[in-house]
Every structure is written in structure tokens, then in C-alpha cells.
VEXSE-444657 format. One record per residue (C-alpha): z, x, y; chain; residue in one letter. Coordinates in pm, 1 decimal. Each point is the difference from the previous one (the first is absolute). Layout:
<nodes>
NODE          w          u          v   chain   resn
NODE          Z          X          Y       A      A
...
</nodes>
This chain:
<nodes>
NODE          w          u          v   chain   resn
NODE     9688.5     9432.7     6699.1       A      M
NODE     -239.9      116.2      270.7       A      A
NODE      206.5      316.1       47.3       A      W
NODE      -21.5       82.4     -372.2       A      V
NODE     -379.8      -32.1       18.9       A      V
NODE      -14.0      221.4      310.9       A      I
NODE      228.4      262.9     -154.5       A      F
NODE     -190.3       17.3     -330.0       A      I
NODE     -336.7        8.4      178.6       A      S
NODE      115.0      280.4      232.4       A      A
NODE      117.9      204.5     -296.8       A      K
NODE     -317.2      -67.9     -199.7       A      A
NODE     -222.4       99.5      292.2       A      L
NODE      211.3      313.6       61.5       A      K
NODE       24.4      -75.3      370.4       A      L
NODE      231.8      300.2       46.0       A      E
NODE     -318.1      206.4       31.5       A      R
NODE      -82.2     -183.5      323.7       A      F
NODE      334.2       43.6      175.0       A      G
NODE      193.4     -292.8     -151.6       A      F
NODE      363.5       31.4     -105.6       A      E
NODE       70.9     -240.3     -286.8       A      I
NODE      351.9      -95.6     -104.7       A      K
NODE      140.0     -288.9     -204.4       A      A
NODE       94.5     -187.0      318.3       A      Y
NODE     -253.4      126.7      255.5       A      S
NODE     -355.5      107.7       72.7       A      L
NODE      -37.6      226.4      303.8       A      V
NODE     -317.9      140.0      153.2       A      Y
NODE        7.1      283.8      255.2       A      K
NODE     -295.6      141.2      192.9       A      N
NODE       27.1      329.7      190.7       A      K
NODE     -317.5      -56.9      203.3       A      G
NODE      146.3     -277.0      216.9       A      V
NODE       89.4      230.3      291.4       A      N
NODE     -357.5      124.3       44.7       A      E
NODE     -131.2     -357.1       -2.3       A      L
NODE      255.0     -109.3      261.4       A      L
NODE      -90.2      291.0      228.5       A      I
NODE     -369.6      -94.8      -19.7       A      K
NODE       78.4     -361.6       88.2       A      I
NODE      228.9      111.6      283.6       A      L
NODE     -276.7      212.1      150.3       A      G
NODE     -194.1     -317.7       85.9       A      R
NODE      289.1     -230.5       85.6       A      T
NODE      258.8      220.1      176.3       A      R
NODE       31.1     -210.4      319.2       A      S
NODE       41.8     -326.7     -189.2       A      A
NODE      246.2      155.5     -247.7       A      V
NODE      203.9      143.3      289.9       A      S
NODE       37.2     -348.1      152.2       A      V
NODE       78.2     -145.2     -343.1       A      F
NODE      268.6      266.1      -59.5       A      A
NODE      179.1      -84.4      325.9       A      N
NODE      -23.2     -374.0      -66.4       A      V
NODE      148.9       56.9     -345.4       A      S
NODE      331.6      116.6      146.1       A      V
NODE       39.4     -312.7      214.4       A      I
NODE     -130.2     -221.0     -281.8       A      A
NODE      254.3      155.6     -238.8       A      G
NODE      290.1     -128.4      210.9       A      F
NODE     -165.0     -341.4       45.3       A      I
NODE      -68.0      -43.2     -373.6       A      M
NODE      351.8      106.9      -93.9       A      M
NODE      144.8     -241.6      254.9       A      G
NODE     -223.2     -282.2     -123.8       A      F
NODE       97.9       65.8     -364.1       A      A
NODE      372.2      -15.1       84.4       A      F
NODE      -45.6     -309.1      217.4       A      W
NODE     -192.5     -179.6     -273.3       A      F
NODE      250.6       80.3     -275.2       A      L
NODE      305.8      -83.6      213.7       A      L
NODE     -156.9     -320.2      133.9       A      N
NODE     -105.0      -99.9     -350.4       A      N
NODE      352.9       38.0     -137.9       A      V
NODE      128.2     -206.1      292.3       A      S
NODE     -256.7     -272.8      -74.6       A      N
NODE      127.7      -30.5     -357.1       A      F
NODE      336.0     -123.3      129.7       A      F
NODE     -113.4     -172.9      322.3       A      V
NODE     -352.7     -137.0      -61.2       A      A
NODE      -88.0       48.9     -366.1       A      Q
NODE     -336.7     -172.2       39.5       A      S
NODE     -104.2      298.3      216.7       A      E
NODE      127.5      259.9     -248.7       A      F
NODE     -283.4      219.8     -130.8       A      N
NODE       23.9       90.5     -366.7       A      E
NODE      -43.7      368.9      -78.9       A      L
NODE      -89.2      171.1     -323.8       A      T
NODE     -116.6      347.4      -97.0       A      V
NODE     -358.6       -8.3     -125.1       A      L
NODE        1.2      149.8     -350.8       A      I
NODE     -300.9      -63.3     -229.1       A      P
NODE      110.9     -183.1     -312.5       A      G
NODE      348.7      -72.2      136.6       A      V
NODE      -27.6     -187.5      329.7       A      T
NODE     -380.2        0.6        1.0       A      L
NODE      -95.6     -203.7     -305.5       A      T
NODE     -327.2     -181.9       73.8       A      S
NODE     -321.3      188.7      -78.4       A      A
NODE     -154.1      -57.4      348.4       A      P
NODE      317.4      118.0      177.8       A      A
NODE       18.9      317.5     -210.5       A      I
NODE     -371.8       65.9       56.4       A      T
NODE       22.8      -41.5      379.0       A      Y
NODE      310.5      220.3        5.6       A      F
NODE     -158.6      278.1     -206.7       A      L
NODE     -314.5       -3.3      214.3       A      L
NODE      197.6        2.6      326.0       A      S
NODE      250.5      276.0      -77.4       A      I
NODE     -248.8      294.6      -14.1       A      P
NODE     -148.8     -100.8      336.9       A      I
NODE      344.6      -36.3      158.0       A      V
NODE      116.2      335.1     -141.4       A      L
NODE     -308.4      182.5      126.1       A      V
NODE       55.7     -145.7      348.9       A      M
NODE      370.3       88.9       -7.3       A      H
NODE      -24.9      353.7     -130.8       A      E
NODE     -314.8       63.1      202.9       A      G
NODE      201.5      -84.5      312.6       A      G
NODE      268.0      254.0      -92.5       A      H
NODE     -258.2      262.6      -90.4       A      G
NODE     -229.3      -24.0      302.3       A      I
NODE      293.6       22.3      244.5       A      V
NODE      144.4      293.5     -195.9       A      A
NODE     -334.8      175.7       42.1       A      A
NODE       12.7      -75.7      373.6       A      L
NODE      349.3      154.0       20.7       A      E
NODE     -120.7      305.2     -197.2       A      K
NODE      222.0      -77.0     -298.7       A      I
NODE     -184.4       96.8     -317.9       A      R
NODE      -27.2     -256.1     -281.1       A      I
NODE       46.5      180.1     -332.6       A      K
NODE     -106.9     -287.7     -223.1       A      T
NODE      -80.1     -368.9       16.5       A      G
NODE      -33.4     -259.6     -270.8       A      G
NODE      142.9     -307.5     -166.9       A      F
NODE      247.6      -92.5     -272.1       A      A
NODE       59.8     -288.9     -238.8       A      I
NODE      355.0      -55.9     -123.3       A      F
NODE      -55.1     -258.3     -276.3       A      I
NODE      -38.0     -307.6      228.8       A      A
NODE       55.7      163.4      340.6       A      M
NODE     -258.3      182.2      208.3       A      F
NODE       32.0      278.4      256.2       A      A
NODE     -220.6      223.9      209.8       A      G
NODE      102.7      325.3      163.9       A      F
NODE      -98.4      293.0      214.6       A      V
NODE      220.7      304.8      -48.0       A      E
NODE       40.2      204.4      318.9       A      P
NODE       96.1      365.3        1.3       A      D
NODE      379.5      -31.4       25.6       A      E
NODE       46.1      319.4      201.6       A      E
NODE     -263.9     -100.0      257.2       A      E
NODE      140.8     -353.2       20.0       A      F
NODE      354.5      126.1       61.2       A      E
NODE     -118.7      236.6      274.7       A      K
NODE     -198.6     -273.1      176.2       A      A
NODE      133.0     -165.8      315.1       A      K
NODE      204.5     -316.5      -43.3       A      K
NODE     -267.4     -210.8      172.5       A      I
NODE     -264.5      140.6     -236.6       A      S
NODE      209.3      -99.7     -301.5       A      K
NODE       48.7     -350.6      138.8       A      L
NODE     -374.6      -35.4       56.4       A      R
NODE      -74.2      101.4     -359.2       A      V
NODE      265.1     -228.1     -151.8       A      I
NODE      -86.5     -302.8      215.1       A      G
NODE     -374.9       30.1      -55.6       A      A
NODE       -0.7     -137.2     -355.1       A      G
NODE      159.5     -335.8       74.3       A      A
NODE     -187.4      -25.7      330.3       A      T
NODE     -336.0       41.6     -172.0       A      S
NODE       89.3     -282.2     -242.4       A      N
NODE      104.5     -239.2      275.8       A      V
NODE     -300.2       84.2      222.1       A      L
NODE     -230.4      -55.1     -297.8       A      F
NODE      172.9     -334.0      -63.7       A      A
NODE      -48.9     -102.5      365.5       A      F
NODE     -372.8       81.4      -10.8       A      V
NODE      -40.3     -180.0     -332.2       A      L
NODE      202.4     -291.5      137.0       A      G
NODE     -234.7      -36.3      299.0       A      L
NODE     -292.5      -26.2     -241.4       A      I
NODE      188.3     -246.3     -222.9       A      L
NODE       64.2     -233.3      295.0       A      L
NODE     -353.1     -120.0      -74.2       A      T
NODE      111.7      -93.6     -354.6       A      N
NODE      161.2     -339.7      -76.9       A      P
NODE      216.9      155.6     -276.4       A      F
NODE      175.8      222.4      254.0       A      F
NODE      150.0     -311.3      162.2       A      A
NODE      252.0       -2.2     -288.9       A      M
NODE      186.5      295.0      155.1       A      V
NODE      -76.3      -30.1      372.1       A      V
NODE      306.2     -116.4      198.7       A      P
NODE        5.0     -211.9      314.0       A      E
NODE     -115.0       25.9      273.5       A      P
NODE     -284.4      206.5     -152.6       A      L
NODE      -75.3     -270.1     -258.0       A      L
NODE      -84.4     -271.7      253.1       A      S
NODE     -180.6      253.9      219.9       A      T
NODE     -238.9      133.5     -263.4       A      F
NODE      -31.3     -303.7     -229.1       A      Y
NODE      -80.7     -366.6       36.2       A      E
NODE      300.2     -166.0     -159.6       A      L
NODE      -60.3     -282.6     -250.9       A      P
NODE      144.7     -344.3       70.4       A      E
NODE      162.1       -8.8     -342.4       A      G
NODE      -89.6      -34.3     -368.6       A      V
NODE     -262.5     -253.6     -105.3       A      L
NODE       79.6     -251.1     -276.6       A      I
NODE     -291.8      -11.4     -244.3       A      L
NODE      135.2     -278.9     -221.5       A      S
NODE      318.0     -188.5      -88.6       A      I
NODE      167.0       10.1     -343.3       A      I
NODE       40.5     -346.2     -149.5       A      E
NODE      350.5     -152.1       -3.9       A      N
NODE      134.6      290.6      206.6       A      S
NODE      228.9      -11.2      299.1       A      G
NODE     -298.4       76.8      223.3       A      A
NODE     -192.2     -304.4     -129.5       A      E
NODE      299.6     -232.5       31.2       A      Q
NODE       70.2      123.7      354.2       A      A
NODE     -359.4      -62.8      108.0       A      G
NODE     -148.7      347.5       37.7       A      L
NODE     -380.7       11.7      -32.0       A      L
NODE     -271.3      251.0      -79.9       A      A
NODE     -121.7      183.8      314.0       A      N
NODE      341.5      -24.9      165.0       A      D
NODE      113.7      336.1      143.4       A      I
NODE      360.8       98.9      -74.0       A      I
NODE      158.4      161.5      306.5       A      T
NODE      364.1       27.0     -108.6       A      S
NODE      235.3      -67.8     -292.0       A      I
NODE      370.6      -52.6       74.9       A      N
NODE      -67.1      127.9      355.3       A      D
NODE     -144.9      326.7     -135.9       A      I
NODE     -338.8       62.0      171.1       A      P
NODE     -290.6       12.9     -246.0       A      I
NODE     -309.3      197.2       96.0       A      L
NODE     -107.4      140.8     -337.7       A      V
NODE       92.6      -78.8     -364.9       A      P
NODE      244.2      294.2       -5.8       A      A
NODE      214.9     -184.5      255.5       A      D
NODE       87.5     -278.8     -247.1       A      F
NODE      379.2        8.0      -60.3       A      P
NODE      170.1      -18.8     -339.1       A      S
NODE       99.8     -359.2      -81.6       A      L
NODE      234.7     -145.0     -259.9       A      N
NODE     -103.2     -296.9     -217.2       A      P
NODE      171.0     -320.5      105.2       A      G
NODE       58.9       95.9      363.1       A      E
NODE     -160.2     -178.9      293.7       A      T
NODE     -239.5      206.9      210.1       A      A
NODE     -122.1      -69.7      351.1       A      T
NODE     -374.0       70.9       27.4       A      V
NODE     -182.8        6.9      333.6       A      S
NODE     -379.4      -35.1       -1.1       A      I
NODE     -304.1      -43.4      220.4       A      L
NODE     -224.3     -294.0      -92.4       A      R
NODE     -321.4       -9.1      202.2       A      E
NODE      179.2      197.8      268.1       A      G
NODE      304.4     -229.1       16.1       A      Q
NODE      344.0      138.5      -99.0       A      P
NODE      194.1     -198.0     -262.3       A      M
NODE      325.3       49.8     -192.8       A      N
NODE       83.2     -104.3     -357.0       A      F
NODE      309.6        4.8     -221.0       A      E
NODE      -83.4       59.7     -365.3       A      L
NODE      175.0       64.2     -331.9       A      L
NODE      -60.5      347.5     -144.2       A      V
NODE     -129.7       -7.3     -359.1       A      M
NODE       54.2      265.2     -272.2       A      P
NODE     -292.8      229.0      -81.1       A      A
NODE     -154.8      -77.9     -342.5       A      P
NODE       22.3      366.2     -108.1       A      D
NODE      345.1       66.6      150.0       A      D
NODE      242.6     -294.3       33.8       A      P
NODE      224.3      201.1      234.0       A      E
NODE     -277.4       52.1      255.1       A      R
NODE      -67.0     -279.2      248.2       A      G
NODE     -340.1     -132.2      111.5       A      L
NODE      -89.4     -250.1      271.1       A      I
NODE     -295.3     -116.3     -210.2       A      G
NODE     -319.6      130.4      160.3       A      I
NODE     -294.1      226.3      -78.2       A      M
NODE      -32.0      224.0      304.0       A      R
NODE     -268.5      222.4      146.4       A      D
NODE      112.1      355.8      -82.3       A      N
NODE     -273.8      175.3      196.1       A      S
NODE      107.1      241.4      270.3       A      F
NODE      -36.7     -188.2      326.7       A      A
NODE       55.5      267.9      266.5       A      Y
NODE     -317.0       87.9      195.5       A      K
NODE      -20.4      335.0      182.8       A      P
NODE      -88.4      -16.7      369.0       A      V
NODE     -182.9      331.5      -45.5       A      M
NODE     -227.2      -98.8     -287.4       A      N
NODE     -270.9      262.7       37.2       A      F
NODE       61.0      137.4     -353.9       A      I
NODE      -93.0     -205.0     -307.0       A      E
NODE      271.9       25.2     -265.9       A      W
NODE     -171.2     -140.2     -307.5       A      N
NODE      192.1      187.8     -270.5       A      D
NODE      371.4      -98.1      -26.9       A      P
NODE       62.1      304.3     -221.9       A      T
NODE      -98.3      236.4      282.7       A      V
NODE      210.1     -200.5      244.3       A      S
NODE      308.2       19.2     -222.1       A      M
NODE      -46.1      372.4      -62.6       A      F
NODE      -20.6       71.6      374.3       A      L
NODE      304.2     -220.5       58.7       A      L
NODE      194.9      202.8     -258.1       A      W
NODE     -127.7      326.3      150.8       A      L
NODE      116.0     -113.6      345.6       A      W
NODE      340.5     -107.2     -132.4       A      M
NODE       69.0      315.8     -201.5       A      I
NODE     -121.3      234.2      274.6       A      S
NODE      212.3     -170.2      267.3       A      F
NODE      320.6      -28.6     -199.0       A      F
NODE      -22.1      345.1     -160.2       A      I
NODE      -32.5      139.5      353.3       A      G
NODE      298.1     -197.6      130.9       A      I
NODE      228.5       46.7     -302.2       A      I
NODE      -83.4      371.5      -14.9       A      N
NODE      172.6       47.2      334.5       A      M
NODE      332.9     -126.0     -134.1       A      L
NODE      246.9      291.8       -7.4       A      P
NODE       37.9       50.5     -374.3       A      L
NODE       -8.9      338.2     -180.5       A      P
NODE     -340.1      -51.5     -165.7       A      I
NODE     -169.2     -155.7      304.7       A      L
NODE     -145.0      145.2      319.0       A      D
NODE      263.6     -177.2      209.2       A      G
NODE      273.5      214.4     -154.7       A      G
NODE     -182.0      321.2       91.9       A      K
NODE      -75.7     -139.3      346.8       A      F
NODE      368.2      -62.3       79.0       A      I
NODE      108.3      330.4     -156.2       A      H
NODE     -239.9      194.8      220.7       A      I
NODE      129.1     -179.3      312.2       A      I
NODE      370.5       74.1      -60.6       A      I
NODE      -43.3      340.7     -167.8       A      D
NODE      157.9      289.2      193.7       A      K
NODE      158.5     -246.2      246.4       A      R
NODE      323.4       16.8     -201.6       A      M
NODE      145.6      201.0     -285.9       A      S
NODE     -177.6       -0.8     -335.3       A      E
NODE      293.8     -185.4     -154.8       A      K
NODE       -8.7     -266.1      273.1       A      A
NODE     -376.8      -41.2      -47.3       A      V
NODE       45.3      -58.4     -374.5       A      K
NODE      282.0     -249.1       56.5       A      M
NODE     -203.6     -187.7      262.6       A      T
NODE     -305.5      -15.5     -223.1       A      M
NODE      197.1     -133.0     -298.5       A      W
NODE      157.8     -270.4      215.7       A      V
NODE     -348.6     -102.0      122.1       A      I
NODE     -138.0       13.1     -354.8       A      Y
NODE      285.3     -215.3     -132.8       A      A
NODE      -38.3     -262.6      273.7       A      F
NODE     -378.4      -18.4      -46.0       A      T
NODE       23.5      -18.0     -378.6       A      F
NODE      259.0     -279.2       12.9       A      I
NODE     -206.1     -193.5      255.9       A      L
NODE     -322.2       36.5     -198.8       A      F
NODE      172.6      -81.8     -328.5       A      G
NODE      170.8     -301.6      154.1       A      L
NODE     -335.1     -146.7      104.5       A      N
NODE     -130.7       32.6     -355.4       A      I
NODE      323.4     -130.1     -156.9       A      A
NODE        9.6     -305.3      229.4       A      L
NODE     -361.7      -71.1      -89.9       A      S
NODE       96.1      -23.5     -366.7       A      Y
NODE      305.0     -210.5       86.0       A      M
NODE     -226.6     -245.6      179.3       A      K
NODE     -286.1      -23.5     -249.5       A      S
NODE      106.6      190.0     -310.3       A      G
NODE     -216.2      275.7     -145.4       A      W
NODE     -336.1      -68.3      156.8       A      F
NODE     -334.4      159.7      -76.6       A      T
NODE     -341.3       10.4      166.4       A      I
</nodes>
């Protein structure tokens, strides 16, 4: 629906006059003045860009290795330790992104991430004296893309190391931006949701558990003897630090609940009750404190607006993962070009093509398997 509005508006406004290419399935904008802008920026930042370009080559290998390790380890977890399996989905507005806030954060984040990514490619191309013919962005119904289009002849004539610097710079700029943003967000309690150990306990004061505000009458919690102001620390031996840690329970089963009462640990066995609105969902029978209990050690920034916090969290997430995933060796991603440049001219053209298709097939199967196993575990899930 949004695409229909965009398409009709673009046609009505006759955006073709301003460099837009409008088709039934896409809206593309190209600007021929990008190269001059990049050269001006380079004139003031040459030393820093030179260091960044060299780092990008090393970072390219590291990001590709991390992406493969994550996907392989994740598939292994599905069969060995499913509780540690991370569900993957492709973020598509209106398909896998369905909530209004999620779509809004995504749409606001993507332009920033694309500018960082394509700016990285462009500024290093200018450093390597490879002319950028055009730069711009494209919308393909629900998918977004940014691009800088180098002069193909100049790119082909460039040294192999120059090509690797240009290709690696896009993903590197995204990941570096995510690291800088992440350092700032370590002052934000919301960021604790995605920070792994040991960083979590280093940069945040961990809560003791989840506070019980009140007890539901005639519930398993009341019959077992739980009280308001008790702090739940575990359920069925699953540690509870925040409300999101509560496990799924089945009505009629017996749950073991560990609490702190005035600092003293206690254990209770209670009967799980059915939820009034969903008889198949189990409740222990409490009203809990759902506030976010993590406290940043570095609390020199006041985060008063949760909307800003969530937007920055989305921006961090999209920037980091677009950078990492972009280095996977697939035909449409930078990782594919990166590998092709490395093996090109080291063997026959036929051998290069065969090698690349084997790598593409393995990567595609691995990536697709992660997504397929996610749906096998939880069904079709949306954000």
C-alpha cells in the first residue's frame, strides 16, 4: 500500500525531472555530482581515510569470518543447544516488520545506514583515484538500497589492494559506526537487552530479579505462599533478571519458583494456572514489576525518552548486522566481490567462476538454513 502511494506521488510530482527513474517496481535516484563532493571531503581527511582504507581490508576478512562462524554455530545450536539458537528473519516492512513502531524505526535507520555504507565506498574510491560516476538510492517496493557507481574501466585497472579497500570500506564504516554508537548506548538501560556477558555485568548493575507487586487471588502463587515485595530470582531453575526472562509455562504443571524475601532465599512449588484471556497459556499468579531494572555503570547521559532510546537501538542493530551480513560471499553483496577480487587471475577464468558458484551455493544454503530453522522453531514470526 505504501509503495502504491510512493509510486503515484512520484509520477504526479514528475520526479523524472530531478534525476529519478520511476518504474512499476522501483524508484531510483542518481546524482552525478557525488564525485566532486567526495574529492572535497577527501581533501580535508586524507590521512584518516588512508588509515580507514587499510583497516577495511583486514576488517573485511574479520567480518566475513565472524558471519560464517555465527551462522555455522547457530545451525549447530539448533541441534545441540536449541535454547541458544538465535532466530533469524529478513526485515521486510509489512511482511516481517508489522508493528508501526518497528517499521518507523526501520525506515528512519535505513537512510542513515545507507549513507554511511555508500559513503565508505565512495570516499575510499576517491582516495584510490577511482572516479564515481553517480551515487544515489533505490526503493524496490519494500526493499531499500544505496549505491555509488564507480567508473568500471578505472576500477578494473586499479590495483587489487585498491579494489579490496574500496569494497571493504562500506561494511567497515557500518560496523565502526555501530561500535561508536554502542559505546554511547552503554549509558542507556535499554541497551542491556542486547549486551552479552561479560560486558553486561561490567557496564551494568544487574538486578536481583523481578519484583512481585501483588498476588492474584486463588492462584498457585497465593496457595504456595508467595507475597507482594518478594523478588523472583528463578523459575524452574531458569535465572530471572528481567520480565523477558520468564519462561513459557503450561497450565496444570508444577513450577519451582525461587525468591528473595527480605534478602533471604526461599523456594516454592506452585500449580500453574491458565491465563484468563488464553487458557493454553500458563501463569504463576502474580502481578510483576515490568520496569527495566538494569542500571548503567556509566550513567552520565540522561535517557528520558524511550522512543529515542529504541530508535538508537534499532540504528545500532541495523548498522552492525548490515555491515556483517554484507561481507557474506553472495552475488549481490560486497563479500562476493571481495572474494572474487582475491582469487581473480590466480587461476583460469573458468576455475574462478566454478569456485565462486561453489562459495555462493554454500553461503546461500547456510544463510537459508538459519532462516528455515528459525521458522521450524517458532513458526512464521514477525517483529
